[in-house]
TIMIKOL-672059 format. One record per residue: residue in one letter; x, y, z of N, C-alpha, C in turn. Coordinates in steps of 0.001 Angstrom, whole numbers, padded with zeros to 6 digits, always signed. Example, Ala and Ser with C-alpha at 12.3 -4.5 7.8 and 13.67 -1.06 7.14 Angstrom:
BEGIN
A+013190-005690+007800+012300-004500+007800+013200-003300+007800 S+012850-002250+007080+013670-001060+007140+012900+000030+007870 
//
This chain:
BEGIN
M+000847-001203+000000+000000+000000+000000+000871+001239+000000 G+001621+001447+001091+002506+002605+001161+001769+003878+001545 V+002445+004726+002276+001905+006031+002661+002775+007069+001972 T+002190+007796+001054+002948+008739+000236+002400+010151+000395 P+003211+011171+000120+002764+012555+000293+001602+012919-000623 V+000728+013772-000124-000339+014309-000968+000191+015455-001820 F+001311+016041-001400+002061+016986-002225+003495+016964-001737 D+004398+017452-002557+005805+017440-002185+006442+018756-002614 H+007719+018901-002331+008459+020111-002681+009925+019734-002824 P+010742+020569-003439+012182+020265-003516+012795+020227-002116 W+013741+019328-001934+014429+019199-000656+015849+019765-000699 D+016395+019933-001889+017776+020434-002017+017766+021962-002023 L+017416+022523-000878+017301+023969-000723+018444+024496+000128 S+018722+025773-000030+019655+026432+000881+018949+026657+002212 P+019676+026876+003305+019014+027160+004579+018033+028333+004502 A+018386+029376+003780+017476+030521+003656+016212+030129+002904 E+016351+029358+001826+015180+028901+001078+014326+027972+001933 A+014967+027112+002735+014237+026194+003596+013399+026958+004622 K+013951+027998+005189+013201+028793+006157+012018+029493+005499 R+012191+029972+004283+011077+030620+003577+009978+029607+003279 L+010359+028391+002930+009356+027358+002678+008590+027037+003956 Q+009278+026944+005076+008593+026701+006346+007555+027786+006627 Q+007920+029024+006371+006977+030128+006608+005753+029991+005707 R+005957+029534+004461+004824+029388+003541+003926+028227+003963 L+004518+027127+004404+003730+025957+004781+002959+026165+006079 R+003442+027050+006892+002872+027246+008226+001364+027497+008184 G+000907+028245+007193-000511+028574+007101-001395+027414+006686 E-000815+026285+006276-001594+025132+005830-001920+024155+006960 V-001319+024358+008129-001492+023409+009235-002916+023495+009792 R-003517+022347+010027-004857+022278+010613-004749+021836+012065 I-005316+022635+012960-005343+022314+014386-006784+022001+014745 E-007047+020726+015068-008410+020278+015309-008368+019004+016146 P-009436+018693+016864-009443+017435+017628-009292+016237+016696 V-008661+015198+017192-008539+013972+016413-009930+013381+016207 S-010242+013043+014958-011562+012494+014658-011423+011061+014154 G-012487+010301+014328-012496+008931+013826-011838+007967+014785 P-012076+006687+014594-011463+005672+015474-009957+005588+015242 I-009219+005323+016307-007772+005137+016226-007483+003657+016459 R-007054+002996+015395-006746+001563+015489-005260+001292+015289 W-004604+002133+014496-003184+001943+014180-002434+003237+014470 I-001389+003150+015295-000577+004318+015643+000866+004021+015245 A+001461+004922+014490+002841+004750+014041+003773+005631+014857 G+004956+005116+015130+006033+005893+015735+007144+006076+014723 V+007753+007257+014727+008806+007585+013760+010033+008099+014500 D+011196+007553+014130+012464+008042+014677+013529+007892+013601 V+014568+008715+013696+015670+008695+012736+016977+008596+013505 S+017850+007709+013045+019201+007578+013589+020191+008059+012543 V+021096+008961+012935+022133+009466+012023+023485+009059+012581 R+024250+008365+011762+025599+007944+012132+026553+008356+011020 G+027389+009317+011330+028302+009836+010316+027526+010484+009188 D+027710+009995+007976+027032+010550+006806+025839+009716+006375 A+025373+008805+007237+024264+007929+006881+023103+008123+007850 S+021887+008090+007327+020690+008212+008157+019803+006999+007937 R+019144+006585+008999+018166+005495+008922+016893+005938+009613 A+015783+005851+008900+014474+006134+009476+013774+004827+009787 A+013094+004792+010905+012275+003641+011272+010855+004108+011540 V+009901+003355+011010+008486+003566+011308+007954+002249+011847 V+007423+002283+013056+006861+001082+013668+005380+001322+013909 L+004568+000413+013406+003115+000514+013535+002657-000362+014689 L+001885+000232+015600+001352-000487+016746-000168-000532+016664 S-000725-001638+017138-002178-001708+017276-002596-000943+018527 F-003796-000402+018497-004331+000295+019669-005714-000266+019961 P-006014-000595+021208-005329-000200+022450-004262-001173+022937 E-003987-002248+022189-003046-003247+022691-001611-002715+022794 L-001275-001737+021941+000086-001198+021847+001101-002299+021559 E+000712-003191+020649+001599-004252+020189+002152-003896+018825 P+003465-003999+018594+004027-003740+017267+003515-004772+016265 V+003060-004304+015113+002548-005201+014080+003300-005062+012761 E+004041-003985+012614+004795-003788+011375+005942-002827+011653 A+007093-003096+011064+008246-002203+011198+008930-002095+009843 V+009199-000865+009426+009901-000636+008164+011039+000346+008410 T+012085+000235+007615+013211+001171+007696+013581+001628+006302 A+014310+002724+006245+014877+003234+004991+016206+003892+005328 D+017135+003834+004393+018465+004404+004580+018762+005395+003456 R+019445+006474+003831+019858+007493+002865+021143+008151+003355 P+021969+008626+002430+023073+009481+002872+022530+010817+003373 V+023205+011397+004351+022809+012713+004866+023253+013775+003866 E+022304+014580+003408+022604+015567+002370+022369+017004+002814 F+021830+017193+004030+021557+018546+004520+022303+018726+005827 P+022920+019864+006055+023702+020049+007290+022814+020085+008527 Y+023432+019845+009691+022698+019940+010944+022549+021414+011293 I+021316+021913+011220+020997+023301+011568+019751+023262+012445 P+019840+023689+013700+018649+023696+014555+017489+024418+013875 G+016309+023800+013908+015131+024378+013273+014912+023920+011846 L+015894+023219+011259+015752+022723+009884+015907+021208+009826 L+015517+020541+010911+015652+019092+010984+014873+018388+009880 A+013728+018946+009482+012907+018289+008471+013653+018123+007158 F+014541+019044+006838+015256+018961+005567+016417+017969+005642 R+016828+017645+006834+017876+016645+007036+017298+015229+007137 E+016119+015112+007782+015549+013809+008061+014274+013505+007285 G+013626+014522+006749+012344+014314+006076+012381+013318+004932 P+013329+013435+003988+013318+012505+002847+013440+011041+003245 V+014284+010724+004211+014450+009318+004586+013208+008806+005328 V+012530+009679+006082+011272+009266+006717+010215+008977+005653 L+010133+009810+004629+009162+009566+003558+009461+008253+002846 D+010744+007938+002668+011104+006642+002064+010569+005487+002899 A+010696+005604+004223+010216+004533+005099+008690+004462+005099 M+008028+005596+005161+006566+005605+005178+006000+004948+003927 A+006684+005102+002801+006214+004528+001540+006223+003004+001562 K+006914+002397+002529+006986+000935+002622+005888+000332+003502 L+005160+001149+004245+004125+000622+005130+003017-000062+004336 R+002531-001165+004867+001391-001845+004247+000066-001281+004750 Q+000068-000791+005990-001163-000301+006612-001026+001195+006900 R-001984+001979+006463-001959+003420+006723-002301+003682+008186 P-001457+004415+008907-001760+004698+010320-002891+005706+010468 D-003572+005620+011588-004606+006606+011921-004006+007809+012639 L-002815+007635+013203-002143+008675+013976-000651+008375+013945 V+000164+009428+013870+001617+009256+013855+002226+010099+014970 I+003108+009491+015754+003858+010212+016786+005325+010239+016358 F+005875+011420+016238+007261+011606+015837+008134+011880+017059 D+009334+011315+017062+010331+011689+018063+010964+012989+017588 A+010200+014061+017687+010588+015355+017120+009571+016389+017588 H+009804+017629+017202+008870+018702+017528+007852+018903+016412 G+006738+019529+016773+005744+019950+015813+005697+021475+015778 L+004645+022047+016395+004538+023509+016435+005475+024144+017457 S+006086+023358+018323+007035+023913+019306+008391+024113+018624 H+008395+025051+017722+009490+025282+016772+009511+026774+016468 P+010669+027372+016235+010719+028824+016017+009795+029320+014910 R+009606+028509+013860+008708+028900+012750+007466+028006+012709 R+007222+027266+013812+006051+026405+013960+006015+025314+012885 M+007190+024813+012510+007244+023836+011425+008317+022801+011710 G+008174+022106+012859+009067+021004+013161+008764+019799+012280 L+009551+018756+012440+009417+017572+011595+008011+016984+011658 A+007404+016925+012851+006076+016338+012988+005025+017143+012237 T+005177+018453+012213+004243+019296+011476+004506+019209+009981 H+005756+019323+009599+006136+019335+008190+005677+018053+007488 L+006011+016895+008071+005656+015636+007420+004188+015276+007630 G+003616+015661+008770+002180+015463+008933+001400+016187+007860 L+001851+017387+007526+001214+018182+006476+001393+017534+005110 L+002624+017104+004781+002870+016489+003477+002084+015192+003313 L+001987+014409+004385+001301+013116+004316-000193+013229+004603 D-000623+014384+005079-002005+014625+005485-002476+013574+006486 L-001663+013378+007527-001981+012438+008590-002040+013165+009929 P-002969+012794+010802-002922+013331+012163-001562+013003+012786 S-000865+014008+013259+000507+013808+013720+000775+014615+014977 I+001684+014056+015790+002040+014640+017086+003555+014664+017191 G+004097+015746+017729+005504+015803+018070+005680+015461+019542 C+006595+014546+019836+006904+014196+021228+008421+014128+021340 A+009018+015222+021778+010476+015349+021813+010996+015171+023242 K+012232+014742+023317+012842+014504+024634+013443+015768+025237 S+013665+016790+024417+014261+018028+024918+013594+019224+024252 R+013796+020385+024823+013151+021615+024358+013960+022237+023225 L+013277+022686+022195+013907+023428+021115+013776+024930+021332 C+012598+025367+021755+012375+026791+022018+011225+026913+023011 G+011016+028123+023517+009932+028362+024454+010370+028292+025903 E+009465+028689+026783+009713+028716+028220+008537+028058+028937 H+008824+027486+030120+007761+026811+030855+008121+026725+032324 E+007100+026510+033136+007292+026193+034540+007511+024690+034683 E+007899+024273+035851+008070+022847+036108+006694+022190+036206 P+006466+021098+035464+005160+020435+035570+005026+019695+036888 P+003783+019382+037292+003590+018585+038509+004369+017276+038423 P+004796+016727+039565+005649+015541+039540+004929+014250+039191 E+003585+014231+039270+002846+012990+039047+002616+012747+037562 R+002516+011475+037202+002177+011101+035837+000894+011808+035400 G+000912+012351+034197-000255+013042+033653-000239+014537+033894 G+000642+015013+034796+000735+016448+035021+001427+017137+033854 W+000931+018314+033501+001590+019048+032425+001354+020538+032567 V+002237+021292+031939+002132+022753+031910+002323+023210+030469 P+001799+024397+030121+001976+024891+028762+003433+025283+028498 L+003827+025136+027254+005100+025642+026760+004794+026923+025998 F+005385+028029+026426+005078+029339+025853+006224+029850+024990 D+005876+030515+023900+006801+031371+023165+006199+032766+023232 G+006710+033597+024134+006032+034848+024430+004704+034538+025104 E+003607+035027+024523+002289+034747+025074+001586+033607+024345 E+002223+033048+023338+001615+031977+022543+001949+030613+023150 I+000933+029764+023302+001151+028395+023741+001523+027566+022518 I+002721+026996+022541+003206+026237+021383+003333+024744+021673 G+003046+024327+022900+003143+022913+023233+002842+022688+024692 A+003158+021480+025144+002924+021100+026529+004132+020318+027041 V+004459+020554+028305+005547+019826+028963+004869+018797+029862 V+005014+017524+029498+004158+016471+030051+004977+015467+030857 R+004488+015150+032051+005105+014130+032882+004434+012786+032553 T+005162+011923+031882+004582+010646+031476+004788+009551+032522 R+005714+009775+033444+005902+008873+034583+006190+009726+035807 T+005690+009311+036934+005902+010073+038164+007394+010160+038486 G+007856+011393+038691+009222+011612+039131+010291+011517+038064 V+009914+011370+036779+010925+011323+035724+010871+012610+034910 H+011889+012840+034090+011925+014040+033264+010729+014059+032317 P+010148+015229+032074+008993+015309+031175+009412+015213+029712 V+008407+015098+028846+008617+015172+027403+007913+016427+026883 Y+008280+016820+025667+007752+018043+025057+006805+017652+023934 V+005524+017873+024169+004471+017436+023257+003923+018648+022511 S+003717+018489+021220+003144+019591+020454+002324+019069+019293 V+001477+019935+018802+000653+019641+017627+001549+019454+016416 G+001251+018416+015642+001882+018267+014342+000950+018811+013277 H-000080+018037+012962-001078+018415+011958-002334+017599+012241 R-003491+018210+012072-004795+017555+012236-005008+016994+013641 V-004405+017629+014644-004708+017358+016046-004736+018706+016763 D-005261+018742+017979-005097+019919+018822-004232+019517+020024 L-003855+020484+020841-002908+020195+021910-003490+019228+022932 E-004774+019387+023252-005381+018472+024220-005362+017039+023692 S-005656+016872+022402-005601+015542+021789-004180+014991+021828 A-003200+015851+021530-001808+015409+021507-001378+014898+022875 V-001685+015645+023926-001330+015217+025286-002050+013914+025629 H-003332+013852+025296-004132+012662+025588-003518+011419+024958 W-003160+011492+023668-002684+010307+022975-001262+009926+023388 V-000450+010904+023698+000882+010557+024214+000749+009799+025528 L-000108+010267+026418-000281+009578+027699-000915+008198+027511 R-001851+008064+026571-002449+006759+026316-001421+005758+025798 C-000378+006277+025132+000630+005404+024534+001824+005153+025455 C+001832+005751+026642+002917+005523+027593+002490+004458+028589 T+003356+003463+028766+003051+002377+029703+004051+002421+030851 R+005117+001656+030746+006105+001588+031839+007268+002543+031641 Y+007303+003243+030519+008482+004028+030167+008137+005501+029988 R+009188+006316+029965+009005+007759+029770+008454+008066+028383 L+008928+007341+027362+008529+007625+025983+007304+006814+025595 P+006452+007360+024713+005322+006574+024228+005812+005356+023451 E+005067+004269+023529+005486+003015+022917+005798+003140+021422 P+005031+003883+020622+005370+003944+019196+006769+004512+018929 T+007138+005614+019578+008465+006178+019315+009554+005413+020049 R+009218+004771+021163+010212+003943+021844+010616+002767+020955 W+009640+002134+020325+009949+001046+019406+010676+001559+018165 A+010252+002712+017649+010918+003254+016455+012383+003563+016749 H+012658+004065+017944+014047+004351+018316+014872+003072+018329 R+014318+001999+018856+015040+000732+018912+015305+000188+017507 V+014305+000262+016648+014464-000272+015293+015422+000595+014477 A+015346+001925+014641+016279+002812+013925+017718+002535+014339 G+017904+002100+015580+019238+001768+016063+019712+000388+015670 G+018875-000353+014942+019289-001649+014436+018705-002849+015144 E+017830-002626+016130+017258-003743+016892+015970-004218+016233 P+015847-005492+015899+014612-005986+015296+013532-006189+016346 I+012286-006176+015903+011188-006559+016777+011177-008076+016847 P+011097-008671+018055+011036-010121+018150+009899-010683+017301 P+010114-011775+016574+009065-012317+015692+007742-012583+016399 A+007795-012962+017669+006562-013270+018407+005684-012049+018574 R+006250-010839+018371+005484-009613+018551+005015-009053+017216 Q+005017-009858+016159+004619-009390+014847+003411-010159+014334 P+002226-009882+014879+001029-010549+014359+000756-010127+012918 T+000064-010976+012190-000227-010694+010785-001286-009611+010683 L-001038-008642+009786-001994-007564+009596-003223-008026+008829 F-003025-008885+007864-004126-009199+006955-004418-010697+006947 
//
């Protein structure tokens, strides 16, 4: 089947051109509650080693949170590391991996930022928009914005502000552990994003979809016993 973009754009841009494209795409983002049943949730992560990148997409069933499909793609790194332009470094290899999926996800969680980005166009927003999929950014560290300390209990969260604008949420997914940075990607709102990240967190700080994607991007296979047949 494959999941392919509904539209695309050149990726071999200069940093200045890339920033202008982000500004143009920003107005296309839809912020709305997640609609429809959620049966399949994908996690996305990218591993970069030297001049090589590997994207992993792992599809989990919901509510079981069992991995049912894992795909990877490899590409040489062709865009420099520039904070705020991660999509141009990692986007193409993620699209290569998404094109290999047999089942279209109902929701995608990226190990990356969404609207919690200087130009509101992190990887989760950029690719959610291109693929027209409900998408969430769930990052391990802050890219921009300011916040207070969230409550220490699981489920506690505080807004992430850029000036007076709320650009995300700082969420405690386990009691007493470091929070994660959750933001809207595309076709979700912030309350939905926080809700689904917490629904996907079990015993660990990270939601299961991106935790599995991180393992697969690093070269670890999913045990065969955890791969039920999709069809």
